[in-house]
C-alpha positions in Angstrom: -4.1 12.2 1.7 -1.9 11.4 -1.3 -1.8 8.3 -2.8 1.1 6.9 -4.9 -1.1 5.5 -7.1 -2.4 8.8 -8.3 0.9 9.4 -10.3 0.4 5.5 -12.0 -3.1 6.8 -13.0 -1.6 9.6 -14.5 0.8 7.8 -16.6 -2.3 5.6 -17.5 -3.9 8.7 -18.6 -1.0 9.9 -20.7 -0.6 6.1 -22.4 -0.5 5.6 -26.3 -2.3 2.1 -26.1 -4.9 3.2 -23.1 -7.4 1.0 -22.4 -10.0 1.0 -19.8 -8.9 0.7 -16.5 -9.8 -1.6 -13.6 -8.7 -0.8 -10.0 -8.8 -3.9 -7.9 -8.2 -3.8 -4.3 -10.1 -4.9 -1.0 -12.8 -3.1 0.5 -12.2 0.3 2.0 -8.5 0.8 0.8 -9.6 4.0 -1.1 -10.5 3.1 -4.8 -13.4 5.2 -4.9 -11.3 8.5 -3.0 -8.8 7.9 -5.5 -10.8 7.3 -8.9 -12.7 11.3 -7.6 -9.5 12.2 -6.7 -8.2 12.0 -10.0 -10.6 13.2 -12.1 -11.5 16.1 -10.0 -7.6 17.1 -10.6 -7.0 15.8 -14.3 -10.0 16.2 -16.1 -12.9 19.0 -16.6 -15.4 16.6 -15.3 -16.1 13.7 -13.9 -19.2 11.3 -14.8 -19.5 9.0 -11.4 -21.8 5.9 -12.0 -22.4 3.6 -8.7 -24.1 0.5 -9.7 -24.6 -0.3 -5.9 -26.2 3.0 -5.0 -28.1 3.1 -7.8 -29.4 -0.5 -9.3 -31.3 1.6 -12.3 -27.6 2.1 -14.1 -28.1 -1.0 -14.9 -30.7 -0.6 -17.3 -28.6 1.7 -19.5 -26.3 -1.4 -20.4 -29.1 -3.9 -20.8 -30.7 -3.3 -24.5 -27.5 -3.5 -26.2 -23.5 -2.5 -25.5 -23.4 -0.2 -28.3 -21.1 2.7 -27.4 -22.7 5.5 -29.1 -25.7 5.0 -27.2 -24.3 3.7 -23.6 -22.5 7.8 -24.2 -25.6 9.4 -25.3 -28.0 7.9 -22.6 -25.4 8.9 -20.3 -25.4 12.3 -21.2 -28.9 12.5 -21.3 -29.0 11.3 -17.4 -26.6 13.7 -16.4 -27.5 16.7 -18.4 -23.9 17.1 -20.0 -21.6 16.5 -22.7 -19.3 13.5 -22.3 -16.4 13.8 -24.4 -13.2 12.1 -25.1 -11.1 15.4 -24.4 -11.8 16.2 -20.8 -14.3 13.8 -19.3 -13.8 11.0 -17.0 -16.3 8.3 -16.6 -16.2 6.3 -13.4 -17.6 2.8 -13.1 -17.6 2.5 -9.4 -19.1 -1.5 -7.6 -19.0 -2.6 -11.0 -19.4 -5.9 -10.0 -23.1 -5.4 -9.8 -23.5 -5.1 -13.5 -22.0 -7.9 -15.6 -23.1 -6.1 -18.8 -21.1 -3.1 -17.8 -17.9 -5.2 -17.2 -19.0 -6.2 -20.8 -19.2 -3.5 -22.0 -15.4 -2.4 -21.7 -14.4 -4.8 -24.6 -16.5 -2.4 -27.3 -15.3 0.7 -25.7 -11.6 -0.4 -26.4 -12.7 -1.8 -29.9 -15.0 0.4 -30.5 -14.6 4.3 -28.7 -10.8 3.7 -27.5 -10.7 8.0 -26.8 -13.0 7.6 -23.7 -11.4 7.9 -20.6 -13.0 4.9 -18.4 -11.8 3.7 -14.7 -14.2 1.0 -13.4 -13.4 -0.2 -10.0 -15.2 -2.7 -7.6 -14.3 -4.6 -4.3 -12.2 -7.6 -4.4 -15.2 -9.7 -2.7 -17.3 -9.2 -5.7 -14.6 -8.1 -8.6 -12.3 -10.9 -7.8 -15.9 -13.5 -8.8 -16.6 -11.8 -12.1 -15.7 -11.7 -15.6 -13.6 -8.8 -17.5 -12.9 -9.3 -21.3 -9.4 -10.9 -21.8 -7.0 -8.1 -23.1 -9.3 -5.4 -23.6 -8.7 -3.8 -20.3 -5.5 -2.2 -17.8 -5.6 -3.4 -14.5 -3.7 -1.5 -11.3 -4.4 -2.7 -7.7 -5.0 -1.1 -4.7 -3.1 -1.8 -1.5 -3.5 0.2 2.4 -1.7 2.6 2.1 2.4 2.6 2.7 4.6 3.2 5.3 5.6 6.8 3.3 2.1 7.3 2.5 1.3 7.4 6.0 4.2 10.1 7.1 3.2 12.2 4.2 -0.9 12.0 5.6 0.6 13.5 9.1 2.6 15.8 7.9 6.0 14.5 7.7 6.6 14.7 4.0 10.1 16.0 4.6 10.9 12.7 6.8 10.2 10.6 3.8 12.2 12.8 1.3 15.0 12.4 3.8 14.4 8.2 3.9 15.1 8.8 0.4 17.7 10.6 0.0 20.1 8.1 2.5 22.2 10.3 4.1 23.5 8.0 6.7 24.7 10.4 9.5 21.3 12.1 9.6 19.0 8.9 9.6 21.2 7.7 12.2 20.3 10.6 14.0 16.9 11.0 13.5 16.6 7.1 14.1 14.3 7.2 17.4 12.1 9.5 15.7 11.6 7.0 13.0 11.2 4.0 15.8 8.4 5.9 17.3 6.6 7.1 14.3 7.0 3.2 12.9 5.3 1.9 16.8 2.7 4.2 15.2 2.3 3.0 12.1 1.8 -0.5 13.7 -0.8 0.0 15.5 -3.0 2.8 12.7 -2.1 0.5 9.9 -2.8 1.9 5.8 -6.5 1.5 5.7 -7.2 5.4 4.7 -10.3 5.5 7.6 -8.2 4.7 10.0 -5.2 6.8 9.0 -7.7 9.8 8.7 -8.9 9.9 12.2 -5.1 9.5 13.6 -4.4 12.7 11.5 -7.9 14.3 12.5 -8.0 13.1 16.3 -4.6 11.3 17.6 -7.2 8.7 19.4 -6.3 5.3 19.3 -9.1 3.9 20.6 -11.0 5.1 17.9 -8.5 4.4 15.1 -9.3 0.6 16.9 -12.9 1.4 16.6 -12.9 1.9 13.1 -10.6 -1.0 12.6 -13.1 -3.4 14.2 -15.8 -2.0 12.0 -14.1 -2.8 9.1 -13.4 -6.3 10.3 -16.8 -6.6 11.0 -17.9 -5.8 7.7 -15.7 -7.4 5.8 -16.8 -10.6 7.4 -20.5 -9.6 6.7 -19.2 -9.8 3.5 -18.3 -13.1 3.2 -22.3 -14.2 3.0 -23.0 -11.9 0.3 -20.6 -14.1 -2.2 -19.7 -17.1 -1.4 -21.6 -20.4 -1.4 -23.2 -21.3 1.8 -21.1 -24.4 2.5 -17.8 -22.1 2.0 -19.0 -19.7 4.7 -18.1 -21.0 7.8 -14.7 -22.2 6.0 -13.9 -18.9 5.0 -14.5 -17.7 9.0 -12.0 -20.5 10.1 -9.2 -19.1 8.0 -9.5 -16.1 8.3 -10.1 -16.1 12.3 -6.4 -18.5 12.2 -3.9 -15.8 10.7 -3.3 -14.0 14.2 -3.0 -17.7 15.6 -0.2 -18.5 13.0 1.7 -15.5 12.7 2.3 -15.2 16.6 4.8 -18.6 16.7 7.9 -18.7 15.7 7.7 -21.3 12.5 4.8 -19.3 11.1 3.7 -21.9 8.4 0.4 -22.0 7.9 -1.0 -25.6 9.1 -4.6 -26.5 8.5 -4.8 -29.2 11.0 -5.0 -25.6 13.5 -7.8 -24.4 11.9 -9.6 -27.1 12.4 -8.7 -30.7 14.2 -8.3 -33.0 11.4 -8.0 -30.2 8.9 -7.1 -30.8 5.3 -6.0 -28.8 2.2 -8.5 -29.9 0.1 -11.2 -29.5 2.4 -10.3 -26.0 2.7 -9.2 -25.6 -1.2 -12.0 -23.4 -2.4 -12.1 -21.3 0.7 -8.8 -20.3 0.6 -8.6 -19.9 -2.8 -11.1 -17.4 -2.0 -9.8 -15.1 0.6 -6.2 -14.7 -2.0 -8.1 -14.1 -5.0 -10.0 -11.3 -3.0 -7.2 -9.8 -1.5 -8.3 -9.6 2.1 -5.2 -12.2 2.4 -1.8 -12.7 1.1 -0.3 -16.0 0.8 3.7 -16.5 0.5 4.9 -20.1 -0.8 8.1 -21.5 0.5 10.6 -22.5 -2.5 13.6 -25.1 -2.1 14.9 -23.4 -4.5 16.5 -20.2 -5.5 16.2 -19.9 -8.9 14.3 -18.3 -12.0 11.6 -18.7 -12.0 11.0 -19.0 -8.5 7.7 -20.5 -9.2 9.4 -23.4 -10.1 10.2 -24.4 -6.9 7.1 -23.3 -5.5 5.7 -25.8 -2.7 1.7 -25.1 -3.2 0.9 -26.8 -0.2 3.7 -25.1 2.6 3.1 -21.7 2.7 3.0 -18.3 5.3 -0.5 -16.5 5.1 -0.5 -12.7 6.1 -3.5 -10.0 6.5 -3.7 -7.1 4.2 -2.7 -4.5 6.8 -1.1 -4.8 10.2 -3.2 -2.6 11.8 -6.0 -4.8 10.9 -3.8 -7.4 12.0 -3.4 -5.9 15.2 -7.0 -5.1 16.3 -7.8 -8.4 14.9 -5.4 -10.3 17.5 -6.7 -7.5 20.4 -3.3 -6.1 20.6 -3.8 -3.0 23.1 -2.0 0.2 22.2 -0.1 0.4 25.2 2.0 -2.0 23.7 3.5 0.3 21.6 3.7 3.4 23.7 6.6 2.2 26.6 10.5 3.4 26.7 11.3 -0.1 25.6 10.3 -1.2 21.5 9.8 -4.9 22.6 6.6 -4.3 19.7 9.0 -5.2 17.4 10.3 -8.3 19.0 7.0 -9.6 20.7 4.4 -12.0 19.2 7.1 -13.5 17.8 7.7 -10.5 15.0 4.5 -11.0 13.9 3.8 -7.4 13.2 7.7 -6.5 11.8 7.0 -9.5 9.5 3.3 -8.3 8.5 4.2 -4.9 8.2 7.5 -6.2 5.7 5.3 -8.6 3.9 2.8 -5.4 2.9 5.2 -2.8 1.9 7.3 -5.5 -0.2 3.9 -6.2 -2.3 3.0 -2.7 -2.5 6.2 -1.8 -3.8 6.3 -4.4 -6.3 5.0 -6.3 -8.6 7.2 -9.0 -8.4 5.5 -12.1 -6.4 7.0 -13.3 -3.3 7.6 -16.4 -1.8 10.2 -17.5 1.4 12.7 -19.8 1.6 13.3 -23.2 3.7 13.7 -26.7 3.7 12.2 -29.8 5.5 15.7 -31.1 6.8 17.2 -28.2 8.3 16.2 -25.2 10.3 17.2 -22.3 8.6 14.6 -20.1 7.2 14.7 -16.4 5.2 11.6 -14.9 5.6 11.4 -13.7 2.2 12.6 -14.2 -1.1 11.9 -12.3 -4.4 12.5 -12.0 -7.9 14.1 -8.9 -9.0 15.5 -8.2 -12.6 17.8 -11.2 -13.3 18.7 -11.9 -9.4 17.0 -13.6 -6.7 16.6 -11.4 -3.6 17.0 -13.4 -0.1 15.1 -11.3 2.5 15.7 -11.6 6.3 13.6 -9.4 8.7 14.8 -9.3 12.2 13.1 -7.0 15.1 14.2 -4.2 16.4 18.2 -4.5 16.6 18.9 -8.3 16.6 22.3 -8.6 15.3 22.4 -11.8 14.3 20.7 -13.4 11.0 22.0 -17.2 11.3 19.5 -18.3 8.4 20.8 -15.7 5.8 24.1 -16.6 6.5 22.9 -20.6 5.5 20.8 -18.9 2.6 24.2 -16.9 1.6 26.8 -19.6 2.1 24.2 -22.3 -0.1 22.9 -20.0 -2.9 25.9 -17.6 -3.3 23.4 -14.5 -4.1 24.8 -11.6 -5.6 22.5 -9.5 -3.4 21.5 -10.2 0.3 19.2 -7.9 2.4 18.7 -8.0 6.3 15.9 -5.4 7.6 15.4 -4.6 11.0 15.7 -1.2 13.2 19.5 -1.3 12.6 21.3 1.7 10.6 21.0 2.0 7.0 24.3 0.6 5.4 26.1 -2.2 3.7 28.9 -4.4 4.1 30.1 -6.2 0.7 26.9 -7.8 -1.4 24.9 -7.6 2.5 22.7 -4.5 2.5 21.4 -3.5 5.9 17.9 -1.6 5.4 15.7 0.3 8.4 12.6 -1.5 8.9 11.1 2.6 7.9 13.2 2.5 4.3 12.0 -1.2 3.4 9.4 0.3 0.9 12.6 1.7 -1.2 14.5 -1.3 -1.9 14.5 -1.3 -5.8 15.7 2.1 -5.7 18.1 1.4 -2.9 19.6 -2.0 -4.7 19.6 -0.6 -8.4 
């Protein structure tokens, strides 16, 4: 499979100011595969350490953190010469060894020539500490729709989308609709996508997705204080309930009768920090910086992957394979909004917000800062033409660029862009 993050790793390798790189990302988004693939295709040799599979590796970091000694010891252990020219050193599941984390500071200061990439599940890494200013960071997300297309052998379609040939895109719109439906069900977790590529068996895809969800729940008890475990599980289980509503604002009282933010604060922060959920707060004003008008207690909560959302909500595969594309409208557009959220998260480093006010019905699904502009993004399921909330926003805020994404054809009128759902990953390229 092709992952676009490989290009980011190549840039890191060639950077003059390179530091040890930490890969962040929820469990099973493909970090280990990515590191090994990068090593095998860009270095003569890879030295791979997994602190979870082999706890004894921690002993090599206990005596002291002298980098010369560590490299010499690892060279003896792996019976190879570890050098700065052609060796990639991988510290996997690094959350299991705090001393290995600490060593990254000394590699930066005393031995910057070595190529070191470290990774671990957000479930563990987020709770640990890395030396401030001594490491580079890169977050890995589930596979995007473009990556999914390439994985199933549709590379040419990705080039077609990026080329933005309007007549050709209109001709292929039905095909894009079918492929987008498949992505909504399969999602971007690499194991689920690999199974789909191999067998086309959606029941097996769902089995893998349920396994991932069960693994996440099992991991809760490994990294959370006992009193917070049931709170995390309640929050996690409530996400589909909130997203299927017309107004997707997260309400603690729907998690537990009488529930309040203070009661769930630690559990909520933990879920967000692990990368398992995306918090999209409301901003009352569309001014730079958006964080200035963030309402911390008013937000929407999304899962990390649309396929996992389908599995968690137990949405049957038959909903995706009918002649009528109602899947984009069903569940109050929950799957469509989830999809757009994760595409924007994966393709942009800018934080997401949504816009709305208490005294009014208008609500724009997402707003984000791009360069020196605030871009409103209204999500419409299927071919819905009206966008009243976006009209209100445009009238009040006078944005230089506004975006509506749906299954309608690509085009623009003045400052309003119509971007098909299958093309939303290219948002930054489109608006320039």
